[in-house]
N, C-alpha and C positions, 0 to 999 in steps of 0.2 A: 504494500500500500504506500502511496506517495506521502512523503512528509512535507506537507504544504508550508508549515512554519519554517522549516529549513530552507525551502526555496524562497520564501518571502524575505527572510533575513539576509539572503544572498543578493537582494536587489538594493539599489541606492535608497529608495524610500523605506524599505524594510530595515536597513541598517540604521537609518536616521530615527525612525519611530521606536524601534526596540531599544536603541541607545538612550533616547530621551526618557523612556519608561523604565529603564533599568532591567530590561528583560534579557534572557540569555541570547547570545549571538553565536550559535555553533558554526564551525567551519566545515564546508562540504569536504569530505575525505577523498583523498586521491588513492584509488585502488589500482591493482595491477590490471594491465591490458596488454595485448601483443604489441600495440603501438607505443605504449609507455611502460616498459617492464621495470624501469629503475627509478630510483630517486634522482632528482636533478640538482646537482651541486656537489661541492667537495665534501669529504668526510674528514673531520678533525679527529686526531688521535692524541689524547692527553693522558697524563699520568699523575696519580696521587699516591703518596707514601713512597717507601723505598723501592727502587726498581728491582724487578725479579731477574734471576739469572736466565730464565727461559721466557719465551713469548708465547703464551697460550692462545693468542688470537691468530697467530700465523700471519700470512700475507693479508693485506687489506682486502676484505671480501667485496666491498662496494666502493670503488674509488670515486664514484660520482660520474655523471654523464660526461662522455668524452669531449663534448663541445661546450661544457660549462665554463664560463669565463672565470678567470682566477679570482676576481673580486666578488663572485656570486656568494649569496648567503649560504652558509653551510647547510647541507641537507641532513647531516647527522653528526653526532659527537659520540665517540667511544672513549670512555674514561676508564683507564686501567687502575682500579683501586685495590687490586689483590695484595699490594704491599702495605696497605693500611693496617698496621698491627697494634697501634696504641690509640686511645681516644684522642690524644693531642693531634695525631696525624689526620684526623677528620677535617681539620682546617684546610688541608691540601685539596680535598674534594670540593669544598666551598670555593677556594681560590681558583681552582681550575675551571669550574662551571659558571661562577658568578659573572665573569666578563662576556660569556658567549651565549647565554640562554636567550637574551633578547634578540640576538642577531640570527638565531636559528630560523630557517625557512618555514613557512606554514606547512603543516603536515610533516614536519621534520621528526627526527628520531634522536633520543638520548639513550645510550646503552652503557650502563655501569657494570664493569667486570669486577666481581668480588671473589673472595675465597670462602670456602666452607668454614663456618665458625668452628674453632677447635675447643672442645670442652676441657682439654688439658691446659689451655692457655687463656685464662679469664680476660686478659687485656685484649688479646686478638679477638676473642669471641664478642666482647663488648663493642669493639670498633666495627667488626664486620656486621653484627646485628644492627648497629646504628645505621648502616647503609640502607637497610630495608625501609626504615622509617623515612629516611631522606628521599629515597626513590619514590615511594608511594605518595609522599607529600608533594614532591616536585611534579609528579604526574597530574595532581589535582589542581595545580596552579599555573602550569606552563601555557595552556590554552592554544588556540589557533590550530587545532587538529593535530598537535604534536603528541608524541607518546614517549614514555620513559619506562625502562625495564632494568632489572638487576639480574645478572647471570652469575651464579656461584660456581666457580670452576674448581673441580677437584684436580689433583695432580694428574697430568696427562689427558686433560679433558679434550674430547673431540667436539669442538665448538663451531666449526666452520658452517655447517648447515644451519645452525641456529642463528648465527650472526647474519648469514645471507637472508634468512627469513625476516628477522627483526629489522634489518637495514634495507627493507624493500617495501613497495606499496602493498605487498601481500599481507602485512601485519597491521593494516590500517586501524582495525578496531580492537587491537590488543594493547593494553596499557596497564602500568602499575603492577606488573607481574614479576615474581621472583622464581627463577628457573635454575635448578641445580643440574649441572652437566658433569658426567664422569667420563672415563675413557671408554671407547667403544669396545664391545666384546670381541674377542679374536675370531669368533665364528660368524662372519657376516659376508655371505656371498654377494657379489655385485648384482646378480640377476637371479630370476627364478630358476628352479631346476626344471621348469616346464620345457618341453622339447622346442618350443618356439623361442625360448630365451626371454619372453615377455613376463614381467611380474604380474601376478594375478591378485586382484583385490575383490573382496566380497563386502558389499555395503547393504546393511539391512535398512528397511524403511526407505527404499530408494525410489519409490514411484512419484514422489513429489517433495516440495519444500527443501529442507536442509539436506535430506538424503539424496535427492536428485542433484543438488549442487555439488555434494561430495563426490558422487559418481562421475559427474562431468569434469571436475577438477582432477581427479585421479586419472581419468581417461586422457585428459590434456597432457598429463605428465608421463604418459606412455604405458599405463597399466591396462590390462584387459580386465574389465569390471564385470563381475557377476552381480546383477541387481536383484535383490531379494525384497519381496513384500508379500502381503497377505493375498490369497486368491481373489478376494473381492476387488483388488486393484490391478488385476492381471492385465487388462487392456492398457492402462496407463503405464504399467511397468514394462510391457513389451515395447511401447513407443519409446520410452527412455533408453532401453537397452539397444534398440535398433538405431537410434540416433547416435549413440556413443560407440557403436560397433562392439557392444558387449553381449552378455548373455542374461536372459531373464530367468529367474527362479522363483516361482510363485508357491509359497508355503507359509503356514502359520508358525512363527518362530517359537511359540509356546507349546507346539505339539510335542508329545513325549519322544517322538523319533526324529525331531528336527535336526539334531546333530548328525545322526546317521545319514539322513537324506542330503544334508549339505556335503558331508564327506564323500558320498557316492557321486555327487555332481562335480567333484573336483579331483579327477584322477591324477592330475599333475601336482596336486597339493595347492597350498594357499600361502601367499606372501604377506598380504595385508588384510586384516580382519577389522572391519569398522562396525561397531554396534551403535546403530543410530535409531533403530525402531523404538518408538515410545508413545505412550498415550497419557492423557490427563482425564481424571474423573473428579473434579473439584467439588468439595463440600467441607464445611466445618466438621470436625470430628464428631460433635454431638449429633449432627444430622447425616452422617455418612453411613450408608448401608454396607454390610460386609462385602458384598460383591464388588462394590466400587474400590474398596481397599485391596481386595485380593487380586482383581484384574490388573490394577496399576503395578502392584509389586511383582506380579508374575511376568508381565510384558517387559517392564523397565529394568528389573533386576534378576528375577529368577531365570529368565531365558538367557540373559548374558552369562550367568554363572554356568548354567547347564551346557550351553553350546560350546563355550570356551573350553570347559573341562573335556568335553568329548573330542573336540578338534585337537587338543593337545595330547590326549591319551591315544588317539588313533594315529598320531603322527601326520595329520593333514597339514598342520601349520609348519611350513618349511623352516629350516635353520636360517637365522637372520631375519625372521618374520617380524611383523609389527601388529600389535593389537591396540586399537584405539576405541575407547568407549565414550559415549556422550553422557555427561553428567548435567548439572545445571547450577546456577548460582542459588537456586532454591534449596539445593542440597547443602550449600555452604552457609547461607544466612537464614533459611526457613522462609515460609510465606503463609500468611493466613489463608485457610481454606485448602491447603495443599499438604496436609500431614502425610498422606499416602505418597504423593509425588515427591516431596522433599525427602521422605524416608528412602524411597527407591533410588534417588539420585545420590544421596549421601552413601547409600550402600554400594553404589557403583564406585564411588571414590575409595571406599575402604577396600573393595575387591581389587581395584587397580593397584593400589599401593602395596597390598600384600602379595599379589601375583608377580609384581615386578622383582621381588626378592625370592621367588619360588624357584627351586632347582629345575622345574619343568621349563622355565623360560630362561633363567640365567645360564643354564648349561647348554643352551642352543642359540645364544645371541639374539633372543627374542625380546623386544622392548614392549612395555605396557604403559600406556598413558591415557589421560582423559582430557577432554575439552569440557568446559562448563559455560555454556552460552548464557548471556543475559537477555535483554530485550532484543529480539531479532524480528525483522519485518517479514512476517509470513501471513498466510490466510488465517491462522489461529489468532495472532495478535491483532489482525485487522478487525476481528470480531469483538475485541475487548471494548468496553464503553469508552467514549471519547476522553474523558478527564483522566481515567486510569491509564489509558494508552499514552496520553501526553506525559503523564508523570513518569511512566516507564521509559519513555524516550529521553527525557531531560535529566533524569537522576543518575547521570554518570559524567565523568570528566570531559567527555567529547560532546555531550549535550544532544545526542541523537541515538536512534536505534541502529543496530547493526543489520547486515544483510546475510542471507544464507551463505554467500560466497566467503564471508569472513570466517565462519566456522569451517567451511570446506578448505580454505587455504591453511588454516592451523592444523587440520587433520593431515593435509598433504605434507606439511613439514614433519609431523610425527612419522608419517609413512615413508619418508625419504630414506634410501639406503644409507645416506651419510649421517643419519640421526641416531646412530647406534649408542651414543653416549647419553641420550636423553631417555630416561625410563623412570617410572614411578611418579611422574609429574602430573599435576592438575593445573591446566592453564585456563583462566577465565577469559572468554571472548565476550566482553561486556562493556567495552569502552571505559573500564575502571569504574564499575558501578559503585555508587555511594553506599550500597548495602552489601555487607559481607566482603568488601574489598579492601 
């Protein structure tokens, strides 16, 4: 659904009127397109604290547009604060960013590189934890469509794919996030073991909305996508699969034999498993019938656990595979009238974090992560009453709702073969929602 307020404030009269009335003035976000795949402008690389003997960032992943003039506003700033080991050294972070934040281009990026807090070193842990509060606060004040993130780098962290994602238009609606990155597991093949050499991805709930966008984005990135949805959506599902050159698989993900049927449909195994299927049956707990509770928990959580367990046990998920589940900020912050939905999505977060340390995944180079969308412009949110919908759109640092493609791009980053160092993470795609963020 169109955000008319965002369009209005993008006009000269809209800017004048909203400014006089003290209303929010969100900046239209710049998202990835084939014509504009990169940020435009130079990337500044700064340092806070003692320099490290190694450079975890590697070569600069986004040097800026080749034709960007030298005097152009910086498109991004990467601050290496891994050497901040004492509270007093936090002044270096202030001193590095204070002179440049105003000059950052609209829809620019700030990425702070930190270290994992060390419980054996209270001084280092205090300084590194302080960076989280710094980054989250900067994200809420920097404005003009800019985003701010903190990457905590473990020794030997494989950070390149994450930096490429965050320093690109693909991360337009991700802000205020803290992401921990470790070394990539040694068992990570570059491509699928399928005879064609093409990586195979399965996306549940793929007939429409976010699932359709995820399927399209993974197909763009070279995956053969198996699109799964309920039999009632078979016609729409077939259309999506046909358009993407993928395969349609119509089945009820809650069926007792769903795991077996999925495995049978994937003779070459599976490289990317995306759990996107989900439902809502909202009521306050006092008014909620048992069937509303049970159906939401079964679709949103039970099916995720059962099918993942079966695909791991059967060996369907190939070495170096990726599991990505869709949670929600409702599972982080809760939401009135959604005890069932919030419980299911919080359960997804717990499952992802535990499975990421399970020998069934760690022993095979399989990563497990979750996205937690906030207010995303879909048919479901278009049906929300006007004032509630507007509140959902504005109550985040970017002052607008996200798009299905914002969730899809984040999932595509998790699914990337180069993202082997990212596991057990829950990344909110919510524009840094003011609730639970």
